[in-house]
N, C-alpha and C positions, 0 to 999 in steps of 0.2 A: 643640502648638496653634499654628496659623498665624494671622498677622495678616491684616487686609484688605489688598488690594493697592493701598495708597496710593502716590503717587509719592514717591521718596526726597527728603530735604532736599537742595537743591542748594547746594554750597559752591564758592566761587571758588577758582581755582588757588592763590592765596596762602594761603587757609585750608587747602586740602588739604596744602600744604607744612608749615604749622604743625602740623597733625594728625599727619602722619607723623613730623615731627621730635620731637614730644613723646613719641610711642609708642616710637620707636627710642631716645630718650634714657633713657626708663624701662627699656627692655629691657637696655641696656648695664649697668645697675646691678642689676636684679632677675632677670635671666634664669636659668632652671634649667640646671644643668650636667648635660648628658646625653651619653653616650658616642657617640651617633650624630650629634651635631651638629658642625658645622664640620670635617667630614671629607669626602674626595672619593672614598672607596672605594665604587663602586656596589653591590657585593654586600652590604657591611655596612649600607648605607642601605636596600637592598631588604629584608633580613631584619628590620630594625627596623620598617619600615612595615607589613609583614605581621603582626608580633607585636603592634603597637600597636592593631590593629583590635579594638575591643570589649574591650580589656584595659587595666587601670590602669597608669600609667607605673611605679609602684613595683614591680609584679610583673615587668614587662619588664626593669627595671634588675637584678633578681636573677638572671634566667634568660638574658638576652641573652649575657653573656660565656661561659657554659658551652656554649651552642649553637654559638657561633663557634669555640670551642676544638675542639669535636667535628667541625665542618664549616667549616674556615677559608676555603674558597674555593667559588665557584660550582660548579666541576668536582667538588670533593669531595662537595658536597651532591648533585649530579646522579648521581654514580656510586654513592651509597649505596643500600642497600635501603630501601624505604619503611618497613618495620618499624623500622629503625634511626632514621629521622627521627622517627617517631611516639614512639618511646621517649625520644629526646632532648628532645622537646617537653613532657615531663612537667611538670606544674605550671602550664602556660600557659593551659590551657583551650581550648575550641573546637578539638578535635584535627583537624577537617577542614581547618583552615588549614595545618597541617603537610603534609597531603596535597597541597593546592593549591600550596604553596611548592615541594615536591619536584617536582611535575609541571611547574611553571613553570621550575625550574632545568634539568630534563631537556630541555624544549623549546628553551630558549635555547642550551644546549650542542649539542644535536643538529641544530637547524634554523638556528641563527644563529652557529655556531662559537664560542659562548661570549661573543659581543658583545651587551651590553645595548642596547636601542633608544635612539636619540637623540631621537626626536620623540614627542609625545603620542599621535598616531594609531597609531603603531607599538606603543606600550605597550598601547593599548586592544584590539589584536588578539590579545594573549596571554591565556591562561586565567587567570581570577581577578583580572584587573586592570580596575577601574572608573575612572570619571572622576576622582575625588579622588586615587586612588593614582597614576594616570598623570601628573597635574599635579604632585603632590608629588615624585615621583621625578625628573621633568625639572628642576624647580626645585632640588632638593637636590643632584643629581648634576652638572648642567650650569650651575647658577646662572642659568637663564633667568628673565626677568621675565614670569612667567605667573601668572594668578590661581589661588589654592588656597582651597577652602572646606571646612573640617571643621565639626564640631558647635560648637566653640568660636568659630571665626571667624564662623560664621553668626549666633551669638548676639550677638557684639560689634557686627557691622555692622548687624544688625537694630535694636539699641538706639541706635546712634550716628546712623543715617541715617533711620530711620522712628520714628514715635511708638508705642512699645510700651506698651500700657495696663497690662499685667501682666508679671511676671517670667517667666511660662511661655510667653509669646508670642514667635514669631519670624516673620520675613518669609519669603515663598516662596523656595524654594531657587534657582529660576531667576533671580529678581530679585537675590538676593545675589551670585550668580556674575557677573551682568552688571555690577553695581556694583563688585565686587572687581577686575574687569579694568580699571576706569577710574582706580583710586586707588593703583596700585602705584608706589612711588617708583622712579625710573629707576635701573637698575643695582643696586638694593638689594632685589630681589624675594625673595631667600633670607632675609635678615635680617628683612624685613617679615613674611614668613610665620611665622617662628619667634616674632617679637615678638607678633603677634596671637594665636597659639596660647597663649602664656604668659599674656597679658593675660586671655584668656577662661578659662583653667584656674585662675588664682590670684586674680583681682580681679573680673572681670565674670562671676561664677559664676552658675549657673542659679537656685538658690533664694535665696541671700543675697548679692547683689552688694555689694562693698565700694566704693561710689562715692566715699567719702572718700579712698581710696587710688589712685583712677584718674587717670592723667595727662591725660586728655581729658574729664573730667566736665563742664567748663564748655562743651564743644562738643557734648555729647551731647543728642540730641533727647528722650530718654526719662527721664533720671535724676530729673527733678523731678515727673514725672507717673506713673511706673510704680509700681503697687501690687503687693503679694505675690500671686502667682498660685496657682491651685488645681491642684496637680500630681496629675492623675488617675492612679491606679495602672495599670500596664500590664495589658493583657489577660491574664487568668490563663492560664498555660501548662498543657499536659497534664501531669498529675502522678500520683504514687502515694504515698499516705500523707502528702500535703502537700509532697512533694519533687518538683520539676520533673523531667520525663523527661530533660532534657539533663544533669542531674546524674547520673542513673543511666547514661546513655550514657558519660559520663566514667569512671564506676566500672567499667563493663564493659571499657573500654579499659585501665584501670589493672590490673584483674584479669588480663587477658591479657598485659600487659606483664611482670608478675611471675611468670607461669606458665612452667615449663620445657617444657611440652607443650601441645598443643591441648586444649581443654576441651569437655565435653558441656554441653548446655543445663542439665541437672539439676545440674551442678556449679557453674554460674555463678549460678543462681537464689538458692540459700541465702546466697551471698556478698553479694548485694544486699539481700535481705529475710530476716530471721531466721525469719519465719513463711511463707516461700515454699511455695506449694502449687499444686494443679491450677488454681485460679482465676486464677493469675498467669501461666500458660503463654502464653496468647495475647498478653498485654501484653509479656512478655519477647521472644517471637518478633518482635513488631513493632519493638522497639528494635534487635534484632540485624539484622533486615532493613534497617532504616534505616542502620545503621552499614556494612553491606555495600554498600548503594547508594552511600554516600558514599566508598567505597574504603578505609575504615579497617580492616575485618576481612575475612577470607575464611572460607568455610564448606565443609567437606568433606562431601559427601553432601547429601541433601535436608533442608532446615531443619525440615520438619514431622516428620521421623523423630527418635526419641530417640537414635539413634546418630550424628547429625550432630556433627562436631567443628569447633570454632571457634578461630581463631587470628588474630593480627594479619596484615594483608595485607603 
């Protein structure tokens, strides 16, 4: 839910300094210990950024070390078969991210001699890299003072600088990016980004913000006026038997991961649905076609034929 585009609360430079000092002091004591923090290895940072998209930190913490052990360098990842990368991605979810990461590694190795970009615009020209990821990588790898806005930082800044009437409200993304560029403490952009992310993830949370534990609650525009929001359920996803299709997509990939040979459609169906029958064929073909389009699987033969054989790409 977006807020009205009111102008942000203007703070004096001295107040801005107090704000950043309080947040950075809080971060020094309460920061999360994460293996991709305070390192300078561009490849390890890149892997973490891609893994953290739409995935809880706890899950990434479990799977990140094993993935790096299997592919310890960018060249090792680029030279691997896509199927090996998808298999190593097991448990992370959103398997198309593994495909994008593999393609990105190959392009950097083949087109850039393995050198990661230095500038934001260069990152944006690479496949699968959007505004947030480009900024986050430049800040994390090169310690540039650049704005970074993820979902947590957007929520923190919306509440701090605009009057949010409910906890589910946030300011327009473009407004927050513009403000974020103005309040970066000089030469502290990296720590500032990490501090804001932790503050949003652990204190200034979406549903139940812990304002009593916030180091800048006295400077917050919203904390005395913000009421609980009405979190509207997300638009219902396409599903079968109450289970979203994206879950079945993951199960298809998992089935192919563990199979020593390509599988026929009629072999995959019963592994997804105990009551699989003719009424499910069109649904399953649509899922398989989507996975093929995303580059996760390959199909030998015509998909509409019962003899088509399916395997990981």
